[in-house]
C-alpha beads as a LAMMPS data file, in Angstrom:
LAMMPS data file: protein, C-alpha beads

77 atoms
76 bonds

1 atom types
1 bond types

-500.0 500.0 xlo xhi
-500.0 500.0 ylo yhi
-500.0 500.0 zlo zhi

Masses

1 110.0

Atoms # bond

1 1 1 -5.079 -11.427 -8.554
2 1 1 -3.623 -14.863 -6.706
3 1 1 -3.202 -16.425 -10.254
4 1 1 -0.760 -13.450 -10.633
5 1 1 1.863 -13.500 -8.432
6 1 1 4.246 -16.602 -7.191
7 1 1 3.154 -15.986 -3.461
8 1 1 -0.629 -17.697 -1.748
9 1 1 -3.530 -16.787 -1.248
10 1 1 -2.984 -15.748 2.314
11 1 1 0.054 -13.352 1.455
12 1 1 -2.007 -11.002 -0.985
13 1 1 -4.281 -11.155 2.009
14 1 1 -1.401 -10.140 4.709
15 1 1 -0.555 -8.241 1.616
16 1 1 -3.561 -6.574 1.421
17 1 1 -4.427 -5.865 4.917
18 1 1 -1.587 -4.147 5.544
19 1 1 -1.869 -1.620 2.658
20 1 1 -5.263 -0.888 3.840
21 1 1 -5.013 -0.113 6.687
22 1 1 -2.354 2.144 5.654
23 1 1 -5.050 3.699 2.992
24 1 1 -2.914 3.490 0.316
25 1 1 -5.883 0.950 -1.303
26 1 1 -9.563 0.432 -0.681
27 1 1 -11.651 -2.528 -0.105
28 1 1 -14.921 -2.454 -1.873
29 1 1 -17.257 -5.084 0.668
30 1 1 -19.869 -6.819 -2.768
31 1 1 -21.172 -9.420 -1.429
32 1 1 -18.502 -12.252 -0.211
33 1 1 -16.204 -11.038 -2.246
34 1 1 -13.576 -7.390 -1.785
35 1 1 -12.858 -5.820 -4.686
36 1 1 -9.645 -2.763 -4.292
37 1 1 -8.606 -0.583 -5.291
38 1 1 -5.528 2.567 -5.021
39 1 1 -5.899 5.557 -3.813
40 1 1 -5.269 7.941 -6.244
41 1 1 -3.899 10.254 -3.170
42 1 1 -0.851 7.352 -3.305
43 1 1 0.120 7.552 -6.839
44 1 1 1.987 10.665 -6.836
45 1 1 3.876 9.421 -4.200
46 1 1 4.313 6.116 -4.778
47 1 1 7.757 6.346 -5.521
48 1 1 8.950 8.383 -2.693
49 1 1 6.899 6.460 -0.261
50 1 1 8.056 3.100 -1.314
51 1 1 12.350 4.556 -1.456
52 1 1 10.882 5.514 2.835
53 1 1 9.913 2.251 3.694
54 1 1 12.918 0.619 1.881
55 1 1 14.572 2.236 3.399
56 1 1 16.131 4.362 0.036
57 1 1 17.577 8.240 0.725
58 1 1 15.531 10.130 -0.985
59 1 1 16.423 13.693 -1.869
60 1 1 12.577 15.240 -3.165
61 1 1 10.089 14.757 -0.770
62 1 1 6.926 15.866 0.024
63 1 1 4.428 16.482 2.701
64 1 1 2.515 14.120 0.439
65 1 1 4.731 11.574 0.455
66 1 1 5.422 11.473 4.388
67 1 1 1.857 11.086 4.863
68 1 1 1.747 8.218 2.725
69 1 1 4.953 6.216 3.684
70 1 1 4.783 7.101 7.331
71 1 1 1.125 5.582 7.050
72 1 1 2.229 1.851 4.614
73 1 1 5.322 1.407 8.077
74 1 1 3.577 2.623 11.243
75 1 1 1.274 -0.605 10.267
76 1 1 4.317 -2.531 9.034
77 1 1 5.796 -2.757 11.862

Bonds

1 1 1 2
2 1 2 3
3 1 3 4
4 1 4 5
5 1 5 6
6 1 6 7
7 1 7 8
8 1 8 9
9 1 9 10
10 1 10 11
11 1 11 12
12 1 12 13
13 1 13 14
14 1 14 15
15 1 15 16
16 1 16 17
17 1 17 18
18 1 18 19
19 1 19 20
20 1 20 21
21 1 21 22
22 1 22 23
23 1 23 24
24 1 24 25
25 1 25 26
26 1 26 27
27 1 27 28
28 1 28 29
29 1 29 30
30 1 30 31
31 1 31 32
32 1 32 33
33 1 33 34
34 1 34 35
35 1 35 36
36 1 36 37
37 1 37 38
38 1 38 39
39 1 39 40
40 1 40 41
41 1 41 42
42 1 42 43
43 1 43 44
44 1 44 45
45 1 45 46
46 1 46 47
47 1 47 48
48 1 48 49
49 1 49 50
50 1 50 51
51 1 51 52
52 1 52 53
53 1 53 54
54 1 54 55
55 1 55 56
56 1 56 57
57 1 57 58
58 1 58 59
59 1 59 60
60 1 60 61
61 1 61 62
62 1 62 63
63 1 63 64
64 1 64 65
65 1 65 66
66 1 66 67
67 1 67 68
68 1 68 69
69 1 69 70
70 1 70 71
71 1 71 72
72 1 72 73
73 1 73 74
74 1 74 75
75 1 75 76
76 1 76 77
C-alpha cells in the first residue's frame, strides 16, 4: 500500500488504525502481516459518510451513512 501512495509507512499505519477502529476496514492477521479489507456494510454509505466527515452538506442521508460517518468522526477526533 505504501508503494501506491505518496505518504510514509507510519502515516498509512495511522490511517489504517483509525479506519479499523471505525470498522470501515477489517483487519485479518496472517502470520506477522495484517491484511485489510473494506467492510462491505460501509461501501454503500461511503460517499455520504465522507461528505459528513469533510463537513459538506448532504441532502439524501440514510441511517447507515449516519452510523458510518459517526464512527469515523468519533475515532478521528
